[in-house]
LOVO-124591 format. One record per residue (C-alpha): residue number from 0; residue in one letter; x, y, z. Coordinates in nm, 3 decimals. Layout:
BEGIN
NUM;A;X;Y;Z .
...
end
This chain:
BEGIN
0;M;4.638;12.068;12.701 .
1;H;4.706;11.776;12.934 .
2;T;4.482;11.790;13.239 .
3;E;4.510;11.524;13.506 .
4;R;4.284;11.479;13.809 .
5;Q;4.226;11.226;14.080 .
6;V;3.856;11.130;14.073 .
7;R;3.621;10.924;14.283 .
8;L;3.507;10.576;14.179 .
9;F;3.170;10.448;14.300 .
10;K;2.917;10.173;14.237 .
11;N;2.608;10.239;14.027 .
12;G;2.404;9.921;14.056 .
13;R;2.636;9.641;13.942 .
14;N;2.858;9.882;13.745 .
15;Q;3.157;10.083;13.857 .
16;A;3.129;10.452;13.771 .
17;V;3.361;10.750;13.778 .
18;G;3.275;11.106;13.876 .
19;I;3.390;11.339;13.597 .
20;P;3.460;11.695;13.716 .
21;R;3.253;11.962;13.543 .
22;D;3.554;12.122;13.372 .
23;L;3.643;11.786;13.214 .
24;E;3.291;11.691;13.098 .
25;L;3.256;11.538;12.754 .
26;P;3.013;11.681;12.497 .
27;G;2.703;11.484;12.402 .
28;H;2.532;11.194;12.573 .
29;E;2.747;10.899;12.463 .
30;A;3.114;10.807;12.482 .
31;I;3.346;10.528;12.375 .
32;L;3.532;10.349;12.654 .
33;R;3.833;10.135;12.569 .
34;K;4.105;9.966;12.765 .
35;D;4.471;10.020;12.675 .
36;G;4.675;9.798;12.905 .
37;P;4.596;9.908;13.261 .
38;R;4.445;10.239;13.141 .
39;L;4.084;10.317;13.057 .
40;I;4.034;10.576;12.786 .
41;I;3.702;10.754;12.741 .
42;E;3.632;10.959;12.428 .
43;P;3.321;11.142;12.309 .
44;V;3.130;10.978;12.026 .
45;A;3.190;11.176;11.710 .
46;G;2.884;11.321;11.542 .
47;P;2.779;11.187;11.205 .
48;T;2.990;11.284;10.907 .
49;L;2.848;11.502;10.632 .
50;L;2.844;11.199;10.400 .
51;A;2.638;10.999;10.654 .
52;V;2.388;11.284;10.689 .
53;L;2.358;11.324;10.312 .
54;A;2.313;10.947;10.265 .
55;R;2.001;10.958;10.487 .
56;L;1.832;11.234;10.285 .
57;K;1.543;11.139;10.058 .
58;P;1.592;11.215;9.687 .
59;L;1.415;11.524;9.555 .
60;E;1.105;11.448;9.350 .
61;E;1.096;11.776;9.161 .
62;E;1.304;11.859;8.855 .
63;F;1.536;12.156;8.862 .
64;P;1.482;12.412;8.585 .
65;P;1.762;12.442;8.330 .
66;I;2.027;12.698;8.423 .
67;A;2.155;12.927;8.151 .
68;R;2.533;12.925;8.128 .
69;P;2.658;13.260;8.003 .
70;G;2.985;13.260;7.815 .
71;A;3.306;13.356;7.992 .
72;E;3.390;13.723;7.994 .
73;P;3.714;13.819;7.822 .
74;V;4.008;13.879;8.051 .
75;E;4.294;14.118;7.977 .
76;L;4.636;13.997;8.081 .
end
């Protein structure tokens, strides 16, 4: 889907800002802005990866009980 719109630029204090139409809003509260030649590209900040979330978890202090491993059931081919 390639959507293109003309938008309004305005000043917000000493910064230039752009009005983003509601149907083109980005998810979240932060974005990455980069310049590619004369173009500005704005992308939503990706959420944390599963590995990053798991890395922040505290180790468990309790021991897990042993788990009985039953033998494999015979299979008829």
